[in-house]
N, C-alpha and C positions, 0 to 999 in steps of 0.2 A: 888733664894738666896736672892735678895734685897727686895722681898715682904715681907720678915720677919723682916725688919728694924723697930725699935721703931721710928715711925715718930715724935712723941712729943719730944723725945730726939734729933733727927736730926734737927728738927725745932729750938729748943732752942740752939743747938751748933752752928748752921749756921745763926741764926737770924742777919740780918744787914750785913752779910758778903757774903752770896750766897743764891741762891734759892734752895729749895728742889724739887724733882720731883719724880713721880712714886709711887710705892707701891700698884699698881693695880694688884692683882694676876691674871695670865692668866686663872686659873681654873674657875674664875668667868665669863670670856668671852666665855669659851668653854663648860663648863658643869653646871655652877651655874645657880641659879634661877634669874630671872629679879629683884625680891624683894631683893635678897642678893646683887646684883650688885648696886641697888640704895642705899641701907643701907651702903654698904662700901664706896661709893662715898661720901655720906653725911658725913660719919665719917672722911674721909681724908679731906674734905673741913673744917670741924669744927676744926680739929687738926692743920692742916697746913695753912689754908687759911687766918687766921686772920692777918691783917695788910699786906697782900701781900706775895710775895716770895714763892709761890707754883705753880708748873706746873703739872696739872693732866696728867699722862701718864702711860703706861704699859711698860714693859721691852722688849717686843717683839711683833710681830703680826703673828698670824696664820690664815690660810685661812679657818679653821673649826670653826670659832667663831659663837656663837649664835647671829645673827644680832640684835635681839630684846634686847639683853643685851647691846650690843655696843650703840645702839640707846638710851636706857634708861640712860646709863651713860652720853652721850652727853647732853641729855635733862636735866638731873639733874645738870650737870656742868653749863648749860646755866641759870638754875633757881636759883641755890644756890651758884655758884661759881663766882659771879660777884663782883668785888672790887668796893666799894663805897666811 
């Protein structure tokens, strides 16, 4: 449900008031491609990460994730999601 949130609108509405988090669809972790997971992660960082206030997260955790996708997301956040 919440992975359908318009994150640009959420970031704008909450900017300076509260952090936004999430919007990582579980299907990217369970059945998506690694390339799609990386692309979505970069998109979230670009939309929500500017000037801080974003927490990369998914809404739940399943034991049947594609670990290569989870690792790709973590690695992408480490590379592109660092506040400077």
